[in-house]
DONU-953861 format. One line per field, with one value per residue: x, z, y of N, C-alpha, C in turn. Coordinates in steps of 0.001 Angstrom, whole numbers, m for minus. Each point is the difference from the previous one (the first is absolute). Layout:
# DONU-953861
n_east = [X:...]
n_up = [Z:...]
n_north = [Y:...]
ca_east = [X:...]
ca_up = [Z:...]
ca_north = [Y:...]
c_east = [X:...]
c_up = [Z:...]
c_north = [Y:...]
This chain:
# DONU-953861
n_east = [m15889:m611:1150:m146:m706:936:221:m1228:m715:188:1065:m416:1278:m521:m1508:307:717:m1018:m584:769:686:m1613:m171:1379:m784:m749:356:1268:m1062:m361:1294:m133:m1014:189:1036:m378:m645:1071:265:86:m651:798:m174:281:1110:310:m882:659:1437:m301:m620:943:857:957:m284:m1432:93:376:m1143:m721:303:116:m1224:m318:1125:m1067:m1301:m69:410:m1258:m382:1521:m673:848:m634:1306:986:m613:m108:1246:m41:m500:540:1227:m305:m438:744:42:m1015:m1009:m99:m1111:m879:m461:m962:1439:795:m531:m374:921:m519:m373:1558:389:1606:m514:1423:m636:m343:474:367:m836:m1091:1410:m155:4:m594:m143:m682:m405:824:m764:m778:1012:518:m1454:m865:1205:29:m1274:m476:945:m640:m594:m360:m1148:637:1030:m1410:m490:m746:835:m1158:833:4:226:792:1373:m702:128:589:m1202:789:416:868:1693:m41:1079:147:876:m663:m1214:859:1000:552:m1866:284:429:m813:366:m1228:m353:772:1163:513:695:m981:1084:m942:1272:184:m1111:347:275:994:m1352:390:m694:m185:m175:m396:m203:610:82:497:m668:296:m53:353:1183:460:m1064:m386:m93:m1210:m1038:m93:m712:0:m316:453:m649:600:1570:m1107:702:577:m1293:m33:1239:m187:m1258:399:759:m532:m1087:1153:m1123:m435:m343:m66:m1721]
n_up = [m2502:m909:m772:1002:m979:m223:1203:m812:694:m20:638:1326:1079:m452:548:728:m138:m253:812:745:m965:822:1561:m485:m419:965:1336:m278:m449:1202:831:m562:537:827:594:m657:142:555:m395:m1056:m1191:m962:107:1103:m325:m941:237:779:m619:m364:1733:740:m444:m646:534:7:m1740:m580:826:m74:m1445:671:m84:m1063:m603:889:m206:m930:644:896:m606:m421:293:602:774:582:m741:m335:1619:m222:m1097:693:935:m208:m305:697:418:m1443:180:m721:1315:m493:507:601:809:m276:624:440:702:869:1424:m1153:m1086:21:m630:m1626:396:m932:1005:1080:m451:m1123:1534:230:1272:1087:1296:1147:120:m1001:685:1306:m569:m970:1315:475:m865:m81:1133:240:m973:859:413:852:1097:550:1196:m1006:m895:651:m145:574:780:m277:876:m355:1238:m874:m900:960:m482:m189:345:m1392:91:m74:682:381:133:244:1119:226:269:m1484:227:m516:m1212:m246:m1176:469:m327:1638:m10:m771:1334:247:1126:1088:224:669:m1246:27:715:m1730:433:m133:187:m895:m1645:m326:m1058:m421:m171:1396:453:1062:607:1528:m80:234:416:m1334:903:m464:60:m667:m156:m441:m633:m1272:m342:177:1488:m140:325:m189:1436:168:m350:977:629:m36:m106:1221:347:45:1080:748:m836:1155:m1236:m276]
n_north = [m54596:337:671:1312:461:1052:427:314:m362:1411:8:678:m162:m1336:69:212:m1218:m1048:329:m66:m968:m702:581:m637:m777:97:260:m1123:m444:406:m379:m1874:m356:126:m951:m948:m121:246:m1253:961:m583:95:m883:m311:583:m762:m848:m352:m599:m1025:m717:23:m246:656:786:m378:m534:984:420:m620:893:1306:140:m434:1204:834:m127:417:1518:m38:m915:524:1248:616:m1105:143:m333:m1709:123:m422:m975:m418:221:409:m1089:m421:m173:m163:m613:776:1094:m725:427:m1649:832:995:m638:m459:863:m932:m728:m878:328:m954:604:m374:m686:m766:267:m426:m599:m573:m275:m463:m847:m171:m108:332:122:810:691:m388:189:474:501:m461:353:1292:312:m304:752:339:m832:1213:m778:m556:m692:334:257:692:646:921:m36:677:721:799:151:467:m625:m564:m935:m507:m1025:m425:m993:m401:m1084:m389:m1216:390:m45:m995:117:559:1051:248:189:1717:m24:1419:519:m54:m839:m29:155:m1061:199:m532:m397:m360:697:26:945:2:m1536:185:m1164:m680:m207:m1353:m280:m1426:m458:453:246:278:570:524:1188:m453:1189:m40:m1284:m1244:10:m21:m1202:1354:m864:m95:154:m961:739:m41:835:1306:m731:m608:1148:529:m1298:1027:1065:m503:m1348:675:547:541:832:721:913:m559]
ca_east = [m509:64:280:m1194:98:674:m1037:80:m546:833:m43:179:1607:655:m347:361:1187:m686:m830:1018:529:m388:163:666:245:m899:429:437:m1068:m851:1137:325:m980:168:1097:m490:m920:478:1084:m617:709:m1:m1557:m672:440:m245:m1483:m496:357:m1119:m625:527:958:1151:89:m1192:854:1644:239:m145:1469:841:m433:273:1674:205:144:995:1033:124:m147:1296:686:m153:m1131:63:m9:m1390:m801:1002:m334:m1719:m560:537:m688:m1351:104:57:m1342:m825:m1092:m924:m931:m1137:m614:276:262:m1254:m1387:m787:878:1954:m446:777:m244:1048:1068:43:m997:1365:757:m408:m293:625:m536:m1021:618:675:m460:852:1303:556:m544:881:1270:m271:1:744:932:m451:607:1290:133:264:m1255:m1089:m548:694:m410:m1161:m726:m326:m530:m41:262:1221:m514:m303:m1038:m1455:m1139:571:1007:319:817:260:797:303:327:959:m28:m1125:324:508:m598:380:829:m1690:m101:m477:352:269:1742:521:1180:m806:m142:m1006:m1405:m121:1119:m594:m997:m1480:m1617:m704:m228:m1373:79:1101:m623:1166:m1480:m879:m282:m30:518:m2:1595:68:1398:860:m13:m1268:m47:m1038:m278:m1687:m921:43:m24:m618:m940:541:m460:346:1230:m506:m746:1040:475:m906:364:1283:81:m509:388:m402:207:m591:516:m1199]
ca_up = [30:m1143:819:m505:m944:726:m275:m363:1001:269:1084:136:m303:m1507:m435:453:m876:m1707:63:100:m1351:m1260:42:m205:m1803:m533:m269:m939:m1198:m422:m199:m1712:m1318:641:m718:m2076:m86:260:m1534:m688:m1254:m675:m991:1105:553:m1243:m444:1223:m997:m1159:37:1232:m907:m354:1239:723:m561:1186:1466:m461:m141:766:1083:m844:276:1419:308:m579:57:1195:351:640:1014:1739:593:378:m1066:m596:585:m302:m1320:m472:1224:m1063:m1344:198:545:m734:m625:1071:965:m302:915:m779:m113:m1082:m1170:m646:228:856:1114:816:m888:126:m809:77:m936:m1602:m323:742:m1282:m1163:54:869:1036:1086:1122:755:m344:m1841:243:711:m248:m947:562:608:m1303:m772:632:m75:m1434:234:1097:763:94:46:1310:865:189:409:m582:1245:m120:1161:317:m443:1253:m501:m1225:758:m841:m510:m1049:150:m282:m448:1637:m587:1540:m308:249:187:1253:m318:m219:m1025:m484:m409:m1634:16:m974:540:m249:m1093:697:208:1336:1337:625:1253:m650:m526:1011:m662:m1227:1058:m342:733:m330:m1046:m713:m975:m1366:697:1665:678:1241:788:m44:1264:m136:m1037:129:187:1331:310:m986:m63:m1218:m977:m1157:m398:375:m780:m1847:m1052:m622:m472:m1386:m742:m341:m701:m1349:m633:m445:m1888:m1276:m223:249:m118:547:m257]
ca_north = [979:1522:1317:838:646:1198:1171:1237:1319:1003:804:1384:868:m33:1125:1634:189:m104:1443:1106:m246:619:1303:303:m300:1133:1750:309:559:1414:1132:112:1017:1719:255:95:1482:1477:m124:501:m456:1190:149:351:1068:505:543:1380:1741:273:683:858:1129:m155:m57:m1458:m1202:468:29:m1556:m906:m5:m1348:m1111:m503:m523:m1514:m1627:363:465:m1234:m901:1112:m331:755:1675:895:864:677:2001:293:m62:1746:1042:m67:93:1383:734:554:985:m1028:843:m319:m426:858:328:m1018:m1022:1028:m1105:388:m1079:m1376:m780:8:m1301:370:264:1220:1088:625:229:1379:1066:324:m811:282:m894:m1406:m127:60:m1155:m1098:m36:m460:m1326:m1016:m57:m1132:m1289:m312:m361:m1174:m121:m437:1348:m645:1059:993:679:822:318:697:933:1359:828:682:1582:537:m292:m874:m1340:m134:m1465:m126:m1230:m101:m818:m749:m908:m1000:325:853:1375:1880:7:1323:393:851:926:301:1802:155:m973:m575:m974:m174:m869:329:611:1059:772:787:579:m853:m684:m1213:212:m1225:m458:m948:m792:m922:m1679:661:1174:75:916:m14:884:410:m734:m1121:m608:m173:m999:m460:88:m7:249:1537:m16:996:1704:m746:369:m887:m1244:160:78:m1001:m1078:756:m75:m795:337:699:1444:1545:784:1418:1000]
c_east = [256:m24:m1085:363:337:m1598:453:m484:880:m187:m664:854:m235:m1176:128:1285:m383:m950:1441:355:m1061:m410:987:378:m1512:874:1407:m802:m152:1263:714:m1152:326:1278:m40:m647:1039:1287:m704:879:136:m1172:m1556:240:m151:m1709:m98:700:m1591:m876:m15:1347:1576:729:202:1355:1388:m2:m356:1108:1213:m364:368:1322:584:m214:969:1820:581:m5:1012:218:m705:m1344:m241:48:m1424:m925:412:m708:m1413:m329:314:m838:m1572:m455:367:m1286:m453:m757:m1266:m1526:m1119:m951:42:384:m894:m1235:m721:358:830:m575:1804:556:1510:1146:53:m1591:933:918:m508:m466:888:m336:m1115:145:719:m349:601:1478:172:m719:701:1099:m62:50:1120:1377:m460:808:1421:m54:322:m1206:m713:m172:1328:m252:m1233:m690:m710:m1154:232:m381:1170:m534:523:m566:m1568:m1064:496:1155:172:1797:142:653:1019:1005:1342:m19:m1220:169:642:m1071:175:344:m1868:1064:m982:m210:119:1589:330:965:m1373:846:m710:m1155:224:832:m1712:m1218:m909:m1455:m268:m864:m1708:m226:1063:m84:1027:m1308:m594:m61:8:596:m508:1783:294:1479:993:m17:m1532:m246:m1047:m940:m1591:m212:945:484:m1620:m1875:m217:m790:744:1338:m301:m685:1566:1116:m850:427:1323:59:m654:711:m625:370:m1391:289:m819:m124]
c_up = [m897:1008:m340:m926:255:m61:m547:852:413:1585:39:m909:m1887:m606:m35:m797:m1452:m58:9:m1058:m1235:18:m94:m1794:43:m406:m856:m1263:m91:226:m1705:m596:373:m595:m1518:168:211:m1473:m661:m1498:m795:m808:1012:346:m1359:m37:1904:m698:m882:693:935:m837:544:1859:1109:m227:1154:1136:m344:153:951:1505:m37:227:1453:502:m1108:306:1637:916:810:1175:1797:237:310:m1352:m736:399:m293:m1539:14:1013:m1488:m1411:234:1142:m879:m600:809:574:m278:1315:m1107:m816:m1117:m1579:124:m197:1035:1491:802:m1206:m202:m1207:m403:m422:m1020:m44:666:m1075:m754:320:777:1002:797:1156:912:m317:m1182:359:511:m745:m1573:319:399:m1126:m699:916:1:m1537:193:744:1201:877:496:1337:402:m350:298:m760:1178:83:1461:m250:m176:1022:m725:m703:967:m1121:m573:m1198:m43:m149:m533:1034:m695:1122:m448:508:1657:1934:56:325:m1630:m587:m901:m1255:m509:m1428:424:298:m277:964:441:1455:736:264:1183:246:m737:1222:m162:m213:1555:m805:394:m257:m1273:m811:m1453:m1273:574:1570:172:1323:507:m1:1214:m316:m1232:m366:m313:1775:493:m1651:m207:m1374:m1086:m1094:m1160:241:m1141:m1620:m809:m342:m782:m1556:m826:m406:m1309:m1280:m318:m651:m1231:m823:m532:42:m53:430:m983:848]
c_north = [994:1085:639:1309:1274:766:1481:1410:693:413:1040:626:114:763:1472:261:893:1335:940:266:914:1348:1090:236:1255:1110:m288:150:1062:857:377:1263:1271:609:155:1472:937:m334:847:m211:1467:231:820:1369:1207:517:1032:1148:640:1388:857:703:m748:m42:m824:m645:166:m966:m1830:m655:23:m1047:m1160:m321:m173:m1589:m747:325:m461:m1565:m886:736:m887:980:1519:815:m39:733:1797:33:259:1005:930:m295:797:2186:955:665:618:m369:1086:m459:m422:1008:458:m1099:m1171:171:m765:1063:m1096:m1208:m542:m672:m1416:1037:796:1270:1159:205:705:1981:820:854:m633:363:m1273:m1770:m605:m800:m1005:m1355:m246:m534:m1208:m1157:m52:m796:m1459:m737:97:m736:170:m432:713:m484:1486:1495:679:1260:1032:1654:1204:1595:850:1270:1258:557:m637:m490:m1766:m381:m1433:m63:m1758:m556:m1517:m935:m585:m1840:114:502:879:844:103:1404:555:278:335:1560:1851:m150:m958:m760:m1772:m173:m964:620:604:1132:548:471:735:m198:m1169:m1091:m423:m2143:m526:m1054:m256:m465:m1242:997:1327:227:1596:350:1236:576:m786:m1024:m734:m266:m987:m357:m93:m688:m524:1251:m131:698:1281:m73:678:m558:m1272:613:249:m907:m1091:831:15:m1418:21:997:1024:1144:1066:1451:538:1117]
């Protein structure tokens, strides 16, 4: 009797593994696209200089030098370097700066214009740390209430591991502190490239969907991928 030919049908665990690998590849490709959009050539910076001036070009060159020179640092030092760099930028309300009630700027727009509000600081830190190799899973942009100011605010949070108390990168203060040492912030929700959580006491408390629910975030990521600048 001849031997039966080997079966080429995949079991469900095999299919699940392939699907997981495919999903990881899609995320990796998307991350690579966004990261490459943050790396500007000197010719690109020169084009920005012609339109927006020498000071704008200097800020872009300093940002590119930070990305180039800080990739080898330990993650805690990357947080410090990036937080200090962007906290030098001016705080300006959207309605004054962009003539819009709520505009989420790309890091390039933020630096060219030398101004933005709390979400622009958080976005610039998030994407720059991604370009430095910090995993998106370790970071979330958190929507909070700044209790002393009695107003909505955004910060970047970083988790050294999933169960850790996150630390907060904030444009209001220079020091990076654990979330449980920031009683002035009431956490509401938090999100990153893929996910949206209800946030309690600084932590991701309950997954409530994808970050695609946040239309400004979707538009922002599209502009970053296209390397688009809108300063009109």
